N, C-alpha and C positions, 0 to 999 in steps of 0.2 A: 917672601921667599919660601918659608916653610910650607905655606899652602900650595905653592906651585909644585914642590916636591911631592906633597901628598896627592895632588891631582895626577902627577906623572906616574907615581907608584900605583895609584888606583887604576889608571888607564892600562898600564902594563899588566896588572893583575887581571883586569877584565879581558885583555887580549889573550893572555895565557889560558884563562878559563874557557874562552870561546874556542880557541884552537883545540884544547883538551876535549871539550864536548864534541866538536866536529870530528876529531880523530876517533873518539870512542864510538860515535854514531856510525862512521864509516866501517869500523871494525865489526860492529854488530851487523851491518848490512852485508859485509863480506861473509860473515859466519852464516847468515840466514840464506843468502842467495848463491854464493860461489863455492866456498870450501870451509871445512872445519878440521880440527885436529883432535885425535883421540889417542889414549895410551893403551898399549897392549899389556894386559895384566897376567895372562896365563900362557901355558905352553901349547894351547890347542891348535895354533896355526904354525907351529914349528914343523919344518925348518924355514918356511917362507918368512914368517914373522916371529919374533921372540919377545919375551917379557922385557919391558923397558923401551920398546920401539914406540916412537910417536909417529902415527900415520896421518897423512893428509887425505881427507875424504873429499873428493870432487862432487859437488852437488849439481853441476851444470850438465853432466852426461845424461842422467835419467830425469833431470828436472829437480829443482829444490822443493822440499816439502815445507809448505807455509801453514802455520797453525791458524785456524779460524776461531779457536777457543783456547785461552791461556789459563784456564782454571784447572791446573794440574793437581791431581790428587796423588800424594806420595805413596798411597796404598794401592793405586791403580784406578783408572777410569776410562772413559770413552775417548778415543783419539779423533779429533775433528780437525781436518786439514784439507788442503788442496795442493796440487803440484804444478810448478811452472813447466813450460815446454822444454824438454831436453833435446840433446843431439842424437841420442839413440836409446833403445831399450836395453835391458840387461842381457848379457850373453853368458853362455856356459863358461865356467871357470873365473868369472869376475869375482873379486874379493870385495865384500860389502860390509858396512857397519849398519846395524839395525837395532831397534828397540826390541828386547826380548818380549814376545807377545803373550806368554802363558804364565798366569799366576793363579794359584788356588783353584785349579781345574777349569779356568775360563780364560778367554782372550780379553786382556785389558792392557792399558798403556801406563807405563811408569817412565817418566822422561829421562832419568839418568841411568836406567838399567839397559846398557847397550852391550851387544855382542859383535864380534868380528868373525865372519866365516866366508867360505867359498860357495858360490852358486853352482850346485850340481844338477838341478832340474828346474826348468822354466815352466810357466803355465802351459798345460797341454801335454807335457812329457809324462812318461812312466819310468820310474827309477826303481832299481832293485840291486841286490848284491849277489855275486856268485863267488864262493870261497874267499870272501873278504874284499873282492874287487867291485867297484861301482860300475853299473851298466845302465844305459839310458837308450830308449828306443829311438830318440831323435838326435842322438849325438854319438858318433862312432870314434871320436878321439879319446884321449886319456882324460879322465875326470879326476881332479885333485893330483896328489903326488903318488905315482905308481909304486915307487920303492917303499913308501910307508904302508900302502895296502898289501904289498908282498910280505912285509914284516908281520903284519896282522894275520895274513893268510897262513903263514908258516908256524904261527904260535898255536900250540895245542889248546883245544877248548878247555881241557882240564886245568890249564894254567891261567885261564882268564877269569877274573872275578865276575859275578853275576851282573854287576852294574855296567860292565863293558859288553857282555854278551847278550843280555836281555834287550829286547827292542820294543818300541812303541807299537801297539797300545797295551803291552804287557798282559796278554791273555793267552797263556800257554795251552789252555784246553782247546780253544777255538781257533787261535792264530799261532800255531807252534813254530815260530821262526826265531832266528837269531840275527844279530848284526852281521854275521858272516854270510848268512844266506837269508836275506831279508825278502819278504813277500813283495811282489811288484806293487808299487804305490803310484796311483794316478794323481798328478798334481793339478788341481782344478784351475780352470781358466774362466774369467768373467763371461757369463752367458752360457756356460756348459749346463746342460740338463742331464742328470745321471740318475739311474735307479738307485734307491737307497735300500740295501739289504743290511742285516745285522753287521756284516763286515764293514761296510761304508759307515754305518752309524758309529761303530766302535772307533774307527780311525778318524773320522771327521767330526766327532761329537762336538768339540769345542768350536770349530768353525760353524757347524750347523746351528748351534745354540746362539752364537754371536750374530749370525745373519738373520735368524728367524725370531730371536727373542723368546724362544720356547724351549722347554725341557725335552730332551731327546731320550727315549728309552727303546729297548728292543727285546725280542724273544728269539733266542737261537733255535728253539725247537720248532716254532711255527714259521720262522723266517720273517716275522712282522716287525715293523719299526713304527714308532709313535712319536708325535710332537704334541706335548701337553695332553697325552692320552688319545689323540686322534690319529688315524692311519696316516702314514707319511711315506708314500711309495716312491716319490721323485722329488728332486730339488734342483732349482736353477741357481748356480753360484753367482754371487754379486761381486766377488773380489778375485783378482789374480793372486795366486799363491806361489811360493818357491820352496825348494828343498835346499837347506844349507848344511854344510858339514865342514869340520876342521881338517886341515891337512894331516895333523897328528892323529891318525885313525884310532890309535890305542888309548888316547887321552884327550877326548874332545866331547864336550856336552853340546850335542847338536840335534838336527832333525831326526836322527835315528832314535832319539830318546824322548822327544816331546812333540814331534809333528812339524807342521808347515808354518811358513811366515807370510802373512798378508803383505801385499805390495806397499800399502800405506805405512807400514812399520819400518821400511828401509830408508835410511838416512842418505846414503850415497855410496859411491865406488871408491875404494882405496887405490890410489895411484902411485904414492911415493912415501918413503920414510923421511920425515923432516930431520929427525935426529934420534939417537938412542942412548940410553944410559944404563949401565950395569946396575941392577937393583941392589946388589950387595955392596959394591964399592962406590957407587954413585958417580963413576967415571964415564966420560963420553966414549962411545964406540965410534971412532972416526971412520972405520970402514963401512959404516951404515949411514953416514951423513948424506942426506939428499938422494938416497938410493931408490931407484925406480923399482916398483913392485911388478914383476912380469906376469903376463897372462899365459905366455907360452911355457909349457911345463916339461921338465926333463922326463925321458922315458928310460925304462930299464934296459 
């Protein structure tokens, strides 16, 4: 009798373990191919997203990113992956989660270092700012939150700290622009062949070094650019890139300060807030439960 009970308990335990392993495997597959959840830690996407929001990232829209190499270096390494077929490409004003691509002056991949921002420029676009408002040659609608840009525009430069006003690539002598009046930036598209002057070398240096595996240098006086010491007059881009920015223009660490995001680094598109917790009280915000994240934006 005792042995029968032992066998029954063993069978039940084996069944529970099998179901647990199956459910865990399904959960991993869902995370890999369908959707994932991320926590918003900062105010950079306020008022759309606030600290404590848990956002659902849909991976089916632009296609799930599948790793072909799982040897992740916590200090940064090469991202090796492929992407499944999606239902559409990214659009202006999509909100996305991506791996922050820039570390120690170069492009490399750290798996848990993720940002959430809005897509303001797609491959092939040119983006700039006028008096704090975003402009895009291929998009005539409102980019981001217009009221936040107005608040930024109305704030005197003398009241803004340098870390807010100064813009990438931080060369006041040769590229004397600010985040309020940012020089037009062309966002490369895969297959684009462009002339490389010292301006392009300064702005795209990390992208160029990533794609060529060579050290890029330039001479402003002669207008010459070099790759490993050899003349480098043109370059054909191998990756699509995007310009990302936070809705909270006055307090967002985004492409204005570090440049562009390669497509491979994008995880997916934010579609909904699953739930939200006040980070001070740890209480649920019921008004944000399963709230849809809109692409249509309010205008002034």
